[in-house]
C-alpha positions as CSV (number, residue, x, y, z in Angstrom):
1,M,22.0,-5.5,-21.9
2,T,23.2,-8.6,-23.2
3,E,20.4,-10.7,-22.5
4,T,17.8,-7.7,-23.3
5,A,19.5,-7.5,-26.7
6,R,19.3,-11.3,-27.5
7,F,15.6,-11.2,-26.1
8,L,15.0,-8.3,-28.8
9,G,17.1,-9.6,-31.6
10,V,19.5,-6.6,-32.0
11,D,23.1,-5.7,-30.8
12,R,24.0,-4.3,-27.3
13,K,24.8,-1.2,-28.9
14,T,21.1,-0.7,-30.2
15,V,19.7,-1.7,-26.8
16,R,22.0,1.1,-25.5
17,R,20.6,3.5,-28.2
18,Y,16.9,2.8,-27.0
19,V,17.6,3.4,-23.6
20,D,19.3,6.6,-24.3
21,A,16.2,7.9,-27.1
22,G,13.6,6.7,-24.0
23,Y,12.2,3.7,-25.6
24,L,13.7,1.4,-22.9
25,Q,13.6,2.5,-18.9
26,A,16.9,1.4,-17.5
27,W,18.6,2.2,-13.9
28,A,22.0,1.5,-12.7
29,P,22.1,-0.4,-9.4
30,D,24.7,1.3,-6.9
31,V,27.1,-1.0,-8.1
32,G,26.4,-3.5,-11.2
33,W,25.1,-3.2,-15.2
34,R,22.2,-1.1,-15.9
35,R,18.7,-3.1,-15.4
36,I,16.1,-2.8,-18.5
37,S,12.8,-2.7,-17.4
38,R,10.7,-5.6,-18.6
39,D,7.6,-3.3,-19.0
40,S,9.6,-0.9,-21.3
41,I,10.4,-4.3,-23.1
42,G,6.7,-5.3,-23.9
43,R,5.8,-1.8,-24.4
44,L,8.8,-1.6,-27.1
45,C,7.6,-4.8,-28.6
46,G,3.8,-3.9,-28.6
47,I,3.1,-7.0,-26.1
48,A,2.4,-7.3,-22.7
49,P,5.6,-7.6,-20.2
50,P,7.8,-11.2,-20.3
51,P,7.3,-13.3,-17.7
52,D,9.3,-14.2,-15.2
53,G,12.3,-16.2,-16.1
54,T,12.9,-14.4,-19.4
55,P,15.7,-11.7,-19.8
56,D,14.9,-8.2,-18.7
57,S,18.3,-7.0,-17.8
58,G,22.3,-8.3,-18.4
59,E,25.7,-7.1,-19.2
């Protein structure tokens, strides 16, 4: 979530709220941090999904 927050220019708590509200799609692997869907980032920004190599998950 840290990289997603940095990419969007918001706080990590805001990203968490976006996920909870359904604005961003996220999933958590069996172990590790939540992953944020690149497609949902693109939809939130009103642009095409970010290309490979850009932040799409984190924390």
